[in-house]
C-alpha positions as CSV (number, residue, x, y, z in Angstrom):
1,M,83.5,130.6,86.6
2,S,83.5,129.4,90.2
3,E,84.2,131.8,93.1
4,P,87.6,131.6,94.8
5,L,87.8,129.4,97.8
6,D,87.5,131.8,100.8
7,V,85.9,129.5,103.4
8,S,88.0,128.7,106.4
9,E,88.2,125.4,108.1
10,D,86.7,127.1,111.2
11,Q,83.7,128.1,109.2
12,L,83.2,124.6,108.0
13,V,83.4,123.2,111.5
14,Q,80.9,125.8,112.7
15,Y,78.6,124.9,109.8
16,V,78.8,121.1,110.7
17,L,78.1,121.9,114.4
18,G,75.2,124.2,113.4
19,E,76.8,127.3,114.9
20,L,76.6,129.6,111.9
21,R,74.0,132.3,111.5
22,R,71.2,131.5,109.1
23,D,72.5,133.8,106.3
24,E,76.0,132.5,106.7
25,A,74.8,128.9,106.5
26,Q,72.7,129.6,103.4
27,A,75.7,131.3,101.7
28,L,77.9,128.3,102.6
29,E,75.3,125.8,101.3
30,R,75.2,127.7,97.9
31,R,79.0,127.3,97.8
32,L,78.7,123.6,98.6
33,D,76.4,123.1,95.7
34,A,78.9,124.7,93.4
35,D,82.1,123.2,94.9
36,A,82.4,119.4,95.1
37,E,85.8,119.6,96.9
38,L,84.3,121.8,99.6
39,A,81.2,119.5,99.9
40,A,83.6,116.5,100.3
41,E,85.3,118.3,103.2
42,V,82.0,119.0,104.9
43,S,81.1,115.3,104.5
44,R,84.4,114.3,106.1
45,L,83.8,116.6,109.0
46,R,80.3,115.2,109.5
47,Q,81.7,111.7,109.6
48,V,84.2,112.8,112.3
49,L,81.3,114.4,114.2
50,D,79.3,111.2,114.0
51,L,82.1,109.2,115.6
52,M,82.3,111.5,118.6
53,P,79.7,109.5,120.7
54,Y,82.0,106.5,120.4
55,A,85.0,108.3,121.9
56,S,85.5,107.4,125.5
57,M,87.7,108.8,128.2
58,T,89.3,106.4,130.6
59,E,90.9,107.2,133.8
60,P,94.7,106.7,133.8
61,P,96.0,104.1,136.3
62,S,96.4,105.5,139.8
63,E,100.1,104.7,139.9
64,L,100.8,106.7,136.8
65,R,100.1,110.0,138.6
66,D,102.5,109.0,141.3
67,R,105.2,108.1,138.8
68,I,104.8,111.4,136.9
69,L,104.9,113.4,140.1
70,G,108.0,111.5,141.3
71,A,109.8,112.0,138.0
72,A,109.0,115.7,138.1
73,T,110.5,116.2,141.5
74,T,113.6,114.2,140.8
75,R,116.3,116.5,139.6
76,R,118.7,115.3,137.0
77,A,121.7,117.0,135.6
78,P,121.2,117.9,132.0
79,A,123.3,115.9,129.5
80,P,126.1,117.9,127.9
81,A,125.8,118.6,124.3
82,P,129.4,118.9,122.9
83,R,128.3,118.4,119.3
84,A,126.0,121.5,119.4
85,A,128.9,123.5,120.9
86,R,131.3,122.4,118.2
87,R,128.7,123.2,115.5
88,I,128.4,126.8,116.9
89,V,132.2,127.2,116.9
90,W,132.4,126.0,113.3
91,S,129.5,128.1,112.2
92,R,131.2,131.2,113.8
93,F,134.5,130.3,112.2
94,A,132.8,129.9,108.8
95,A,131.0,133.3,109.3
96,A,134.2,135.0,110.2
97,A,136.0,133.5,107.2
98,A,133.2,134.5,104.9
99,A,133.3,138.1,106.3
100,A,137.1,138.3,105.9
101,L,136.9,137.0,102.3
102,A,134.1,139.5,101.5
103,L,136.3,142.3,102.9
104,A,139.3,141.2,100.9
105,F,137.3,141.1,97.7
106,G,135.8,144.5,98.5
107,I,139.3,146.0,99.0
108,D,140.6,144.4,95.8
109,A,137.6,145.7,93.8
110,Y,138.1,149.2,95.2
111,R,141.8,149.2,94.2
112,T,141.0,147.8,90.8
113,R,138.4,150.6,90.2
114,Q,141.0,153.2,91.3
115,E,143.6,151.8,88.8
116,L,141.0,151.8,86.1
117,V,140.1,155.5,86.7
118,L,143.8,156.4,86.6
119,Q,144.3,154.5,83.4
120,R,141.3,156.2,81.8
121,E,142.6,159.6,82.8
122,V,146.1,159.0,81.4
123,T,144.6,157.6,78.1
124,A,142.3,160.6,77.8
125,T,145.3,163.0,78.4
126,L,147.5,161.2,75.9
127,Q,144.7,161.4,73.2
128,E,144.3,165.1,73.5
129,P,146.4,167.3,71.2
130,N,148.6,170.2,72.5
131,V,148.3,169.4,76.2
132,M,150.6,170.4,79.0
133,R,150.1,168.2,82.1
134,S,152.1,167.4,85.2
135,F,151.7,164.3,87.4
136,A,152.9,163.8,91.0
137,M,154.5,160.5,91.7
138,A,155.5,158.6,94.9
139,G,157.7,155.6,95.2
140,V,156.5,152.2,96.5
141,G,158.2,149.3,98.1
142,T,161.9,149.9,98.9
143,A,161.7,153.4,97.3
144,G,158.7,154.4,99.5
145,G,160.3,157.7,100.5
146,A,160.8,158.8,96.9
147,V,158.6,161.6,95.4
148,G,158.7,163.4,92.1
149,R,156.7,165.2,89.4
150,V,156.5,164.4,85.7
151,A,155.7,167.1,83.2
152,L,154.1,166.0,79.8
153,A,153.9,168.2,76.8
154,T,152.1,166.9,73.7
155,R,152.4,169.9,71.4
156,G,153.0,169.1,67.8
157,L,152.3,165.4,68.2
158,Q,149.7,163.7,66.1
159,P,146.7,162.3,68.1
160,L,146.7,158.6,68.7
161,V,144.7,156.6,66.1
162,R,142.8,153.5,67.0
């Protein structure tokens, strides 16, 4: 089994430049003998290093400095970006719509759970024999002010069979 690749590119560059300590360089050379891909990377780095003497630096034209400094001192008004502003408005609108939709679904799920709990309680009450229960009721809609109480007695009734 080969060792996992734990050599950084910086270590490879230091190796090619001869900047590693002796023990680090020897450990890396052992890795190069075992890992062909790593050895190919070192070879590529050596080729790049061999090309360095051919790199040349040329002075830029003298008028280029003046043009750059002139452009830097000239103030221009920034161009308006109406599309970016519209994108922000639409993204805010979409976020607000998504939040409203999530809130509506949350309220609906809460009401559905409350109705389910009530239905289970009524079903459990009706399935018990010899029970006396009373329920408070309140009107809804146009009968919103109506209130009342219902009494339920299940004595002598047979339990519901499923």
